[in-house]
VOBA-1610 file (N, C-alpha, C; in pm, whole numbers, padded with zeros to 5 digits, always signed):
BEGIN
Met+00056-00083+00004Met-00018-00024+00010Met+00077+00115-00001Pro+00057+00256-00095Pro+00123+00364-00016Pro+00058+00462+00060Glu+00222+00529+00102Glu+00213+00549+00270Glu+00083+00681+00201Ser+00003+00662+00330Ser-00040+00830+00361Ser+00014+00942+00318Pro-00030+00998+00260Pro+00061+01185+00265Pro+00068+01254+00357Gly+00180+01290+00338Gly+00244+01317+00514Gly+00321+01213+00604Gly+00332+01111+00514Gly+00393+00965+00585Gly+00566+01003+00552Gly+00666+00965+00656Gly+00812+00948+00667Gly+00835+00840+00584Asp+00974+00844+00526Asp+01050+00757+00490Asp+01033+00621+00562Ala+01060+00502+00485Ala+01021+00397+00575Ala+01176+00347+00664Gly+01250+00421+00570Gly+01420+00384+00590Gly+01471+00527+00681Ala+01421+00568+00721Ala+01500+00756+00735Ala+01484+00711+00873Leu+01630+00790+00903Leu+01654+00795+01073Leu+01558+00876+01137Pro+01602+00839+01228Pro+01501+00916+01358Pro+01566+00974+01396Gln+01493+01132+01372Gln+01534+01302+01399Gln+01562+01298+01565Thr+01673+01335+01644Thr+01711+01344+01763Thr+01724+01456+01829Thr+01695+01567+01713Thr+01658+01733+01766Thr+01555+01741+01801Glu+01565+01805+01911Glu+01403+01829+01967Glu+01378+01989+01968Lys+01186+01963+01952Lys+01195+02168+01888Lys+01188+02198+02022Pro+01176+02377+02016Pro+01183+02449+02127Pro+01025+02405+02194Gln+01052+02387+02332Gln+00886+02404+02386Gln+00792+02452+02343Ser+00793+02622+02328Ser+00710+02730+02269Ser+00631+02692+02123Asp+00720+02602+02017Asp+00707+02532+01908Asp+00627+02436+01928Gln+00657+02316+02051Gln+00537+02193+02087Gln+00427+02274+02149Asn+00430+02380+02217Asn+00278+02364+02276Asn+00208+02456+02162Ala+00257+02526+02058Ala+00190+02558+01985Ala+00115+02502+01858Ala+00212+02371+01859Ala+00163+02274+01763Ala+00076+02183+01813Glu+00032+02168+02007Glu-00017+02090+02059Glu-00150+02172+02046Lys-00127+02348+02030Lys-00277+02419+01979Lys-00356+02415+01882Thr-00295+02376+01797Thr-00285+02356+01634Thr-00370+02245+01638Asp-00319+02099+01696Asp-00370+01975+01704Asp-00517+01989+01814Ala-00479+02027+01870Ala-00662+02019+01965Ala-00757+02137+01918Gly-00730+02243+01858Gly-00816+02294+01780Gly-00904+02231+01672Pro-01036+02324+01666Pro-01112+02256+01596Pro-01102+02316+01436Leu-01152+02161+01374Leu-01104+02129+01198Leu-01179+02239+01143Val-01131+02359+01063Val-01172+02426+00957Val-01187+02391+00781Leu-01308+02411+00800Leu-01319+02386+00687Leu-01310+02478+00547Ser-01192+02487+00456Ser-01236+02601+00356Ser-01409+02598+00324Lys-01362+02746+00279Lys-01542+02756+00154Lys-01583+02666+00030Asn-01484+02639+00026Asn-01469+02543-00085Asn-01560+02394-00028Ala-01445+02365+00032Ala-01479+02222+00111Ala-01629+02222+00172Gln-01699+02356+00233Gln-01781+02363+00286Gln-01892+02333+00198Lys-01837+02414+00129Lys-02005+02399-00016Lys-02013+02284-00092Lys-01863+02174-00055Lys-01952+02037-00084Lys-01952+01977+00002Leu-01985+02028+00113Leu-01979+01905+00219Leu-02113+01950+00236Ala-02192+02059+00204Ala-02313+02097+00227Ala-02379+02052+00100Lys-02410+02043-00026Lys-02401+01965-00120Lys-02390+01827-00107Gln-02350+01798-00026Gln-02294+01606-00031Gln-02447+01620+00106Gln-02449+01685+00223Gln-02518+01656+00314Gln-02706+01697+00253Arg-02726+01796+00119Arg-02843+01807+00053Arg-02858+01692-00012Phe-02778+01647-00109Phe-02799+01542-00173Phe-02848+01386-00079Glu-02801+01360+00004Glu-02824+01244+00101Glu-02995+01297+00173Ala-02984+01412+00211Ala-03152+01409+00279Ala-03285+01366+00083Lys-03188+01463+00018Lys-03293+01455-00082Lys-03332+01248-00145Lys-03197+01235-00114Lys-03174+01072-00131Lys-03270+01014-00003Ala-03270+01030+00131Ala-03351+01007+00204Ala-03510+00982+00205Glu-03483+01115+00162Glu-03667+01199+00140Glu-03722+01074+00008Lys-03665+01087-00077Lys-03709+00967-00213Lys-03737+00828-00128Lys-03564+00817-00040Lys-03583+00613-00039Lys-03752+00603+00036Ala-03768+00729+00174Ala-03864+00716+00256Ala-04028+00709+00128Ala-03979+00796+00045Ala-04128+00843-00008Ala-04147+00673-00111Ala-04090+00603-00134Ala-04088+00510-00204Ala-04164+00396-00178Lys-04103+00408-00063Lys-04129+00303+00050Lys-04277+00321+00158Glu-04337+00450+00116Glu-04470+00479+00132Glu-04528+00424+00017Gln-04455+00458-00065Gln-04555+00429-00183Gln-04585+00250-00234Lys-04460+00189-00178Lys-04490+00037-00201Lys-04645+00002-00090Arg-04550+00023+00020Arg-04664-00031+00098Arg-04849+00044+00078Lys-04809+00155+00058Lys-04969+00189-00008Lys-05031+00124-00117Asp-04968+00083-00213Asp-05021-00047-00305Asp-04999-00151-00260Val-04926-00215-00220Val-04947-00368-00139Val-05081-00372-00067Glu-05126-00272+00015Glu-05264-00239+00085Glu-05359-00236-00062Arg-05323-00177-00169Arg-05455-00146-00240Arg-05469-00311-00310Lys-05333-00342-00349Lys-05397-00459-00457Lys-05440-00552-00329Arg-05463-00572-00183Arg-05489-00696-00078Arg-05604-00652-00113Lys-05697-00495-00088Lys-05821-00448-00113Lys-05898-00508-00220Glu-05869-00432-00301Glu-05893-00481-00432Glu-05897-00679-00432Trp-05827-00784-00397Trp-05842-00876-00431Trp-05954-00960-00339Glu-05926-00887-00208Glu-06037-00957-00101Glu-06190-00844-00186Glu-06167-00781-00221Glu-06313-00725-00273Glu-06406-00814-00402Ser-06243-00870-00473Ser-06302-00898-00589Ser-06377-01084-00577Leu-06277-01127-00419Leu-06404-01232-00389Leu-06485-01224-00331Ala-06523-01148-00238Ala-06639-01117-00154Ala-06784-01093-00283Gly-06727-01052-00365Gly-06836-01078-00469Gly-06862-01127-00565Val-06830-01285-00499Val-06849-01402-00686Val-06918-01541-00547Ser-06945-01606-00640Ser-06960-01735-00531Ser-06870-01811-00519Glu-06926-01923-00432Glu-06786-01988-00381Glu-06696-02075-00474Glu-06805-02109-00574Glu-06746-02152-00710Glu-06661-02095-00783Glu-06664-01943-00776Glu-06610-01851-00891Glu-06458-01878-00766Arg-06518-01829-00654Arg-06386-01808-00509Arg-06279-01898-00555Ala-06340-01991-00563Ala-06275-02154-00590Ala-06169-02165-00712Lys-06215-02095-00788Lys-06132-02104-00922Lys-06038-01973-00922Leu-06046-01823-00888Leu-05973-01747-00818Leu-05868-01787-00778Leu-05914-01840-00676Leu-05786-01854-00585Leu-05702-02016-00638Glu-05738-02046-00723Glu-05651-02209-00731Glu-05567-02100-00839Ser-05683-02053-00984Ser-05557-01908-01086Ser-05417-01862-00996Arg-05457-01845-00928Arg-05433-01756-00814Arg-05233-01809-00760Arg-05311-01949-00722Arg-05184-02027-00699Arg-05113-02060-00796Cys-05179-02106-00926Cys-05111-02143-01059Cys-04999-02045-01102Leu-05067-01899-01077Leu-04994-01778-01137Leu-04846-01769-01068Arg-04891-01767-00894Arg-04771-01804-00798Arg-04667-01912-00817Lys-04693-02005-00865Lys-04625-02164-00861Lys-04566-02128-01019Glu-04594-02046-01142Glu-04507-02048-01226Glu-04453-01900-01250Arg-04475-01822-01094Arg-04361-01746-01118Arg-04252-01800-01060Met-04224-01880-00892Met-04146-01954-00848Met-04080-02040-00928Glu-04138-02133-01054Glu-04089-02214-01132Glu-03974-02127-01239Lys-04014-02011-01263Lys-03927-01863-01361Lys-03857-01837-01308Arg-03856-01797-01175Arg-03751-01737-01071Arg-03624-01851-01001Ser-03665-01929-01003Ser-03620-02113-00982Ser-03509-02116-01111Leu-03567-02095-01231Leu-03482-02143-01409Leu-03420-02033-01377Glu-03445-01885-01387Glu-03341-01777-01417Glu-03204-01833-01304Lys-03249-01810-01193Lys-03138-01838-01083Lys-03076-01973-01132Glu-03107-02105-01181Glu-03047-02160-01227Glu-02895-02126-01341Ser-03000-02033-01441Ser-02961-01976-01536Ser-02765-01928-01500Lys-02814-01833-01434Lys-02743-01701-01378Lys-02594-01803-01301Arg-02643-01946-01287Arg-02545-01997-01170Arg-02442-02048-01268Glu-02518-02074-01396Glu-02421-02159-01501Glu-02334-02069-01559Arg-02379-01908-01552Arg-02327-01831-01675Arg-02175-01766-01556Leu-02247-01754-01457Leu-02133-01748-01349Leu-02029-01834-01343Thr-02096-01980-01346Thr-01925-02053-01365Thr-01896-02085-01421Val-01928-02086-01538Val-01861-02068-01696Val-01793-01953-01689Ala-01806-01818-01626Ala-01720-01663-01608Ala-01591-01742-01566Arg-01621-01800-01444Arg-01450-01828-01391Arg-01402-01875-01463Glu-01385-01986-01558Glu-01314-02036-01664Glu-01270-01915-01770Gln-01367-01888-01839Gln-01361-01858-01927Gln-01363-01676-01965Gly-01456-01620-01884Gly-01469-01459-01905Gly-01376-01376-01813Gln-01384-01270-01876Gln-01298-01185-01865Gln-01267-01165-01690Asn-01117-01186-01656Asn-01086-01134-01500Asn-01085-00965-01503Val-01140-00923-01392Val-01162-00753-01303Val-01185-00806-01176Val-01135-00747-01124Val-01082-00687-01004Val-01082-00608-00934Val-01190-00623-00778Val-01186-00503-00750Val-01103-00487-00593Asp-00999-00428-00604Asp-00891-00395-00522Asp-00984-00324-00370Leu-01001-00428-00280Leu-00986-00385-00124Leu-00920-00298-00053Gln-00820-00274-00084Gln-00724-00256+00061Gln-00716-00127+00096Phe-00841-00032+00075Phe-00823+00131+00103Phe-00933+00131+00202Ser-00957+00047+00229Ser-01132+00084+00396Ser-01029+00149+00475His-00921+00172+00531His-00832+00240+00651His-00854+00393+00581Leu-00896+00389+00428Leu-00894+00584+00447Leu-00999+00580+00417Met-01158+00496+00504Met-01298+00549+00437Met-01296+00530+00607Asn-01427+00649+00607Asn-01544+00630+00702Asn-01616+00532+00655Pro-01766+00504+00785Pro-01786+00434+00770Pro-01882+00419+00645Asn-01921+00573+00679Asn-02070+00531+00559Asn-01993+00552+00399Glu-01870+00594+00374Glu-01774+00578+00275Glu-01790+00412+00239Ile-01757+00338+00325Ile-01744+00216+00313Ile-01904+00145+00290His-01966+00203+00356His-02104+00148+00316His-02171+00108+00198Ser-02114+00300+00085Ser-02149+00342-00035Ser-02056+00240-00117Leu-01914+00186-00092Leu-01878+00127-00153Leu-01960-00071-00149Val-01957-00124-00015Val-02043-00211-00042Val-02166-00204-00090Gln-02201-00100-00138Gln-02392-00079-00226Gln-02362-00111-00404Gln-02218+00000-00387Gln-02146-00034-00513Gln-02102-00209-00612Ile-02081-00282-00468Ile-02008-00409-00478Ile-02129-00491-00540Met-02278-00491-00460Met-02378-00542-00447Met-02431-00555-00561Tyr-02405-00394-00642Tyr-02513-00377-00732Tyr-02387-00417-00865Cys-02269-00421-00852Cys-02154-00460-00953Cys-02245-00650-00995Tyr-02238-00692-00922Tyr-02276-00860-00883Tyr-02378-00874-00920Ala-02474-00762-00898Ala-02633-00825-00974Ala-02618-00774-01110Val-02558-00660-01185Val-02517-00638-01311Val-02460-00773-01355Asn-02374-00826-01323Asn-02286-00938-01371Asn-02355-01007-01400Gly-02440-01083-01313Gly-02529-01203-01310Gly-02652-01172-01430Arg-02647-01045-01437Arg-02792-01027-01547Arg-02740-01065-01694Cys-02607-01043-01705Cys-02506-01055-01817Cys-02522-01166-01898Ala-02533-01188-02072Ala-02531-01314-02110Ala-02396-01355-02131Ser-02329-01290-02096Ser-02104-01303-02103Ser-02094-01277-01954Pro-02099-01329-01887Pro-02042-01203-01732Pro-01931-01198-01716Ala-01852-01105-01651Ala-01690-01102-01633Ala-01704-01238-01517His-01564-01280-01479His-01508-01342-01363His-01484-01224-01239Leu-01560-01211-01152Leu-01565-01064-01109Leu-01447-01164-00957Trp-01340-01063-00914Trp-01299-01065-00765Trp-01273-00982-00729Leu-01303-00979-00516Leu-01279-00884-00448Leu-01157-00959-00389Thr-01041-00884-00361Thr-00949-00881-00358Thr-00921-00774-00182Gly-00813-00865-00083Gly-00807-00769+00009Gly-00935-00708+00106Cys-01016-00791+00143Cys-01142-00847+00201Cys-01095-00865+00385Asp-01053-00758+00411Asp-01015-00773+00519Asp-01060-00647+00626Gly-01071-00724+00759Gly-01101-00597+00861Gly-01199-00497+00812Glu-01246-00377+00841Glu-01416-00387+00860Glu-01489-00420+00696Met-01400-00413+00625Met-01449-00412+00475Met-01494-00553+00448Asp-01449-00620+00519Asp-01448-00764+00524Asp-01585-00801+00622Ser-01592-00689+00738Ser-01698-00762+00821Ser-01840-00666+00731Ala-01787-00582+00660Ala-01940-00515+00587Ala-01987-00605+00517Leu-01899-00637+00441Leu-01914-00781+00318Leu-02024-00890+00350Lys-01964-00937+00466Lys-02058-01030+00524Lys-02186-01017+00600Arg-02172-00848+00638Arg-02355-00856+00683Arg-02411-00875+00557Ile-02402-00887+00433Ile-02478-00870+00291Ile-02575-01025+00307Pro-02697-01003+00314Pro-02794-01117+00272Pro-02729-01218+00185Gly-02678-01348+00182Gly-02655-01442+00108Gly-02488-01398+00044Phe-02479-01340+00139Phe-02278-01343+00062Phe-02212-01440+00018Asp-02240-01508+00128Asp-02166-01658+00173Asp-02173-01723+00041Lys-02263-01736-00045Lys-02336-01799-00152Lys-02270-01710-00317Trp-02233-01609-00329Trp-02179-01512-00386Trp-02101-01650-00523Ile-02142-01651-00609Ile-01998-01665-00719Ile-01878-01598-00789Ile-01830-01585-00644Ile-01713-01489-00726Ile-01597-01497-00644Glu-01490-01427-00675Glu-01383-01510-00634Glu-01369-01351-00495Lys-01326-01416-00383Lys-01328-01360-00270Lys-01186-01373-00143Glu-01121-01306-00190Glu-00964-01303-00129Glu-00909-01218-00016Asn-00870-01271+00108Asn-00863-01174+00219Asn-00731-01125+00161Arg-00600-01189+00044Arg-00516-01126+00045Arg-00494-01060-00118Ser-00429-00950-00135Ser-00395-00865-00168Ser-00360-00937-00324Tyr-00413-00831-00442Tyr-00424-00869-00585Tyr-00311-00929-00626Ile-00216-00858-00565Ile-00063-00898-00617Ile-00018-01031-00486Glu-00076-01076-00387Glu-00015-01196-00389Glu-00081-01302-00394Ala-00252-01275-00427Ala-00311-01396-00477Ala-00341-01403-00639Leu-00240-01305-00709Leu-00199-01341-00842Leu-00101-01327-00859Cys-00011-01385-00860Cys+00111-01320-00797Cys+00211-01399-00984Asp+00145-01476-01003Asp+00170-01569-01078Asp+00145-01500-01238Gln+00094-01415-01218Gln+00017-01349-01332Gln+00018-01203-01330Lys+00108-01147-01259Lys+00127-00979-01206Lys+00186-00962-01388Glu+00220-01009-01457Glu+00246-00924-01593Glu+00113-00892-01657Asp-00001-00958-01625Asp-00144-00966-01709Asp-00215-00870-01627Leu-00161-00826-01508Leu-00242-00714-01446Leu-00221-00578-01539Val-00380-00500-01529Val-00388-00357-01531Val-00463-00309-01476Tyr-00396-00171-01379Tyr-00515-00130-01286Tyr-00558+00024-01372Leu-00696-00023-01369Leu-00787+00125-01431Leu-00751+00248-01350Thr-00677+00323-01413Thr-00691+00419-01340Thr-00715+00603-01407Ala-00781+00692-01381Ala-00813+00796-01474Ala-00719+00852-01463Asp-00577+00865-01371Asp-00458+00936-01400Asp-00277+00846-01466Ser-00412+00752-01535Ser-00266+00682-01618Ser-00274+00746-01700Glu-00154+00729-01840Glu-00141+00810-01943Glu-00155+00724-02055Thr-00124+00597-02043Thr-00217+00491-02113Thr-00343+00480-02152Val-00399+00491-02266Val-00597+00499-02291Val-00542+00362-02308Leu-00636+00289-02253Leu-00711+00170-02283Leu-00818+00125-02449Glu-00709+00105-02542Glu-00827+00080-02629Glu-00912-00040-02652Glu-00878-00167-02565Glu-00932-00286-02608Glu-00916-00404-02522Leu-01026-00420-02477Leu-01017-00565-02356Leu-00963-00682-02394Asp-00876-00761-02319Asp-00795-00837-02384Asp-00812-00961-02242Leu-00867-01058-02351Leu-00930-01157-02221Leu-00740-01223-02145Lys-00691-01175-02162Lys-00559-01256-02086Lys-00501-01180-01965Lys-00562-01047-02066Lys-00533-00952-01896Lys-00640-00947-01782Ile-00587-00909-01701Ile-00676-00886-01553Ile-00674-00721-01526Tyr-00832-00682-01550Tyr-00839-00567-01437Tyr-00852-00495-01360Val-00759-00452-01274Val-00791-00401-01181Val-00887-00246-01143Ile-00977-00251-01023Ile-01026-00170-01018Ile-00995-00111-00868Gly-00970+00025-00814Gly-00961+00080-00685Gly-01093+00064-00638Gly-01083+00015-00514Gly-01234+00011-00433Gly-01213+00135-00337Leu-01260+00233-00389Leu-01215+00367-00289Leu-01331+00489-00334Val-01408+00493-00258Val-01477+00658-00182Val-01385+00727-00139Asp-01383+00832-00206Asp-01284+00910-00103Asp-01321+01035-00104Arg-01446+01099-00230Arg-01456+01198-00186Arg-01348+01336-00249Asn-01273+01281-00376Asn-01162+01308-00403Asn-01014+01349-00326Arg-01009+01298-00199Arg-00928+01321-00103Arg-00825+01265-00130Trp-00808+01146-00206Trp-00712+01049-00248Trp-00660+01096-00373Lys-00600+01192-00448Lys-00609+01164-00598Lys-00454+01139-00685Gly-00456+01030-00710Gly-00370+00982-00703Gly-00260+00867-00666Ile-00365+00835-00585Ile-00328+00709-00510Ile-00334+00545-00571Thr-00427+00538-00639Thr-00458+00423-00777Thr-00285+00358-00846Leu-00232+00521-00921Leu-00159+00529-01004Leu-00015+00457-00876Lys-00018+00577-00843Lys+00083+00545-00717Lys+00158+00434-00670Lys+00012+00403-00617Lys+00012+00210-00593Lys+00093+00098-00708Ala+00016+00105-00813Ala+00014+00039-00937Ala+00192+00063-01005Gln+00207+00167-00985Gln+00387+00235-01063Gln+00488+00124-00933Glu+00432+00184-00779Glu+00538+00103-00715Glu+00503-00068-00671Gln+00412-00135-00725Gln+00453-00256-00742Gln+00483-00317-00870Gly+00503-00220-00958Gly+00544-00273-01095Gly+00402-00326-01210Ile+00366-00244-01180Ile+00222-00320-01286Ile+00155-00233-01380Gln+00094-00299-01423Gln+00048-00177-01605Gln-00033-00078-01562Thr-00063+00010-01579Thr-00171+00100-01556Thr-00290+00168-01704Ala-00402+00194-01683Ala-00457+00251-01836Ala-00587+00326-01731Lys-00635+00429-01857Lys-00786+00477-01816Lys-00839+00432-01980Leu-00974+00427-01924Leu-01101+00424-02046Leu-01093+00549-02105Pro-01132+00490-02236Pro-01086+00624-02359Pro-01217+00672-02336Ile-01258+00783-02202Ile-01417+00867-02236Ile-01360+01007-02329Gly-01198+01063-02288Gly-01240+01149-02385Gly-01222+01135-02472Asn-01260+01008-02566Asn-01274+01021-02719Asn-01360+01054-02763Phe-01420+00962-02639Phe-01594+01003-02703Phe-01667+01154-02669Met-01669+01136-02544Met-01741+01280-02482Met-01686+01334-02385Lys-01730+01456-02339Lys-01641+01595-02240Lys-01715+01566-02114Met-01664+01515-01963Met-01740+01516-01852Met-01766+01693-01821Ser-01883+01663-01722Ser-01886+01780-01680Ser-01778+01838-01528Ser-01720+01717-01505Ser-01602+01703-01416Ser-01484+01594-01434Ser-01507+01527-01317Ser-01360+01468-01359Ser-01394+01318-01391Gln-01263+01279-01477Gln-01302+01131-01546Gln-01318+01026-01445Val-01318+01093-01274Val-01322+00970-01213Val-01489+00919-01153Leu-01502+00773-01236Leu-01624+00711-01196Leu-01669+00612-01083Thr-01746+00557-01027Thr-01753+00506-00904Thr-01724+00351-00917Val-01667+00240-00900Val-01679+00121-00888Val-01741+00031-00979Asn-01892+00063-00978Asn-02019-00025-01016Asn-02032+00023-01174Gln-02016+00214-01197Gln-01988+00247-01311Gln-01880+00184-01435Val-01762+00156-01322Val-01666+00143-01447Val-01659-00028-01472Val-01729-00136-01368Val-01739-00256-01416Val-01863-00208-01512Glu-01970-00186-01439Glu-02066-00183-01582Glu-02020-00133-01728Ile-01918-00036-01727Ile-01888-00006-01894Ile-01836-00142-01928Leu-01751-00176-01901Leu-01664-00317-01902Leu-01779-00430-01954Leu-01884-00411-01818Leu-01982-00526-01913Leu-02024-00528-02041Lys-02092-00341-02059Lys-02145-00333-02141Lys-02023-00333-02294Phe-01904-00300-02240Phe-01807-00275-02380Phe-01762-00479-02420Leu-01788-00554-02359Leu-01765-00720-02361Leu-01907-00730-02496Glu-01970-00730-02449Glu-02144-00709-02490Glu-02081-00660-02663Thr-02053-00521-02593Thr-02099-00452-02738Thr-01998-00437-02866Arg-01867-00443-02790Arg-01730-00413-02835Arg-01747-00273-02890Asp-01760-00165-02821Asp-01805-00087-02880Asp-01800+00043-02737Trp-01695+00128-02766Trp-01649+00233-02643Trp-01797+00353-02599Lys-01819+00375-02694Lys-01947+00483-02692Lys-02081+00465-02712Thr-02079+00333-02758Thr-02186+00311-02712Thr-02184+00248-02533Ser-02130+00217-02534Ser-02059+00168-02347Ser-02111+00260-02265Phe-02015+00408-02283Phe-01981+00521-02178Phe-02171+00599-02192Phe-02211+00591-02325Phe-02326+00649-02291Phe-02458+00608-02253Ala-02402+00442-02249Ala-02537+00364-02194Ala-02521+00368-02023Val-02436+00424-01973Val-02398+00397-01824Val-02355+00522-01758Ile-02340+00584-01823Ile-02246+00736-01785Ile-02363+00825-01787Pro-02369+00872-01624Pro-02548+00988-01593Pro-02528+01107-01669Gln-02601+01148-01716Gln-02625+01275-01793Gln-02534+01379-01690Arg-02593+01395-01569Arg-02546+01491-01458Arg-02392+01495-01483Lys-02320+01373-01528Lys-02167+01404-01549Lys-02105+01426-01674Arg-02168+01440-01730Arg-02125+01486-01876Arg-02181+01653-01920Cys-02033+01691-02008Cys-02091+01811-02067Cys-02282+01849-02132Gln-02301+01954-02143Gln-02404+01966-02181Gln-02425+01928-02364Ser-02377+01907-02398Ser-02358+01952-02559Ser-02308+01827-02595Asp-02256+01734-02476Asp-02249+01616-02516Asp-02373+01518-02497Ser-02479+01548-02359Ser-02565+01532-02312Ser-02694+01541-02468Glu-02668+01661-02535Glu-02806+01693-02619Glu-02715+01591-02772Gly-02615+01690-02756Gly-02623+01597-02935Gly-02557+01440-02910Asn-02593+01345-02826Asn-02585+01208-02858Asn-02760+01172-02781Ala-02809+01217-02796Ala-02861+01164-02710Ala-02937+01052-02779Glu-02947+01085-02924Glu-03005+00927-02963Glu-02929+00787-02913Asp-02824+00815-02875Asp-02718+00701-02850Asp-02750+00692-02686Thr-02833+00755-02642Thr-02784+00690-02490Thr-02925+00591-02443Val-02918+00473-02434Val-02967+00377-02381Val-03119+00421-02285Glu-03220+00371-02329Glu-03363+00467-02272Glu-03353+00381-02117Gly-03396+00507-02003Gly-03392+00437-01909Gly-03238+00450-01852Glu-03145+00515-01891Glu-02986+00545-01858Glu-03000+00525-01717His-02923+00456-01661His-02887+00459-01532His-02796+00585-01404Glu-02918+00609-01341Glu-02823+00724-01257Glu-02794+00635-01130Gln-02677+00598-01127Gln-02668+00521-01003Gln-02650+00552-00874Asn-02656+00698-00837Asn-02679+00688-00701Asn-02784+00650-00645Asp-02894+00714-00729Asp-03026+00654-00689Asp-03088+00466-00696Asp-02981+00460-00779Asp-03073+00296-00836Asp-02998+00227-00737Leu-02897+00255-00667Leu-02791+00132-00578Leu-02918+00053-00490Thr-03010+00141-00425Thr-03085+00055-00312Thr-03232+00019-00360Ala-03224-00015-00456Ala-03314-00087-00557Ala-03215-00210-00630Ser-03112-00218-00637Ser-03044-00272-00685Ser-02961-00414-00590Lys-03021-00345-00509Lys-02978-00410-00347Lys-03068-00522-00322Lys-03189-00478-00321Lys-03298-00581-00294Lys-03237-00655-00472Lys-03254-00610-00601Lys-03254-00678-00660Lys-03166-00775-00644Cys-03029-00756-00577Cys-02934-00893-00590Cys-02919-00971-00491Val-02981-00919-00345Val-03040-01031-00291Val-03120-01115-00314Glu-03229-01129-00424Glu-03339-01212-00447Glu-03261-01259-00572Glu-03131-01218-00641Glu-03074-01354-00679Glu-02962-01425-00679Val-02911-01394-00518Val-02821-01511-00503Val-02858-01662-00513Pro-02777-01689-00548Pro-02840-01850-00596Pro-02831-01963-00451Ser-02907-02039-00458Ser-02900-02093-00339Ser-02805-02211-00359Asn-02709-02225-00412Asn-02568-02259-00387Asn-02434-02222-00465Ser-02321-02242-00384Ser-02242-02206-00494Ser-02192-02286-00539
//
């Protein structure tokens, strides 16, 4: 792991010169004082807080609407039964049982099909690694956000006709505990490693490619022989360049997605883990970067001209990832296979 900013050299000798008492007192006062955010940081924090509040409101509203829909359907069903003869009532109940059985059989077939696709992907699929060795740099909310993204990755990969072979490496400490709290996580058809990817894939180090927006190398094509690594870090731009530095220190290749060749981003080209995974999956399906980017990257992250000029290329129902993660969590749990 690269050292945190401000960390000293591991091989440096300790300094024996002591600071004057006045300097020490000043330092202690500085350390003890409250952290003062810059105006820009305050604005970002306020914006994030507004987003979280709005997200919570949407979630509560959706939950209430679902409750009302369930209650409405229950009343409609009871009314339909109350207004018919006993014979008709028996027919309705039998019809409902048959429909429920059909749905369960269909779901069972879908789960089995998913299990087969993911099993085949273990041998033949594109290897994609999520590097989870950054949990010590994230607060609990950011770790929770990353776990949600990983759940989305697994769900969307399972729905692909030709899924990738997903790896989670560095599953240790708080990150490991958070992942194990996911219902059915132990049954996921995915590689879970407590070791780092460098240790787990030491015999394939020359095939490792760390995907980072800071790389100077543009990824033109996906190579089945390569193993693409994605940094599992939700950092609100606090740790710029950390994944590039890590890859360089480990002596492995780096590359960045060719986003700039097809669209202009309204901010940085840093995407969430689930967005990167979904872009790779879409490219594996289409072999077209432009289609993949416009299908996955939300309009709010693009410049207005790109959003308008390429509206015809945008897949209907484009994913607004931050709003979809909660719904995907439920979908992911429902699709967990019964055995690994």
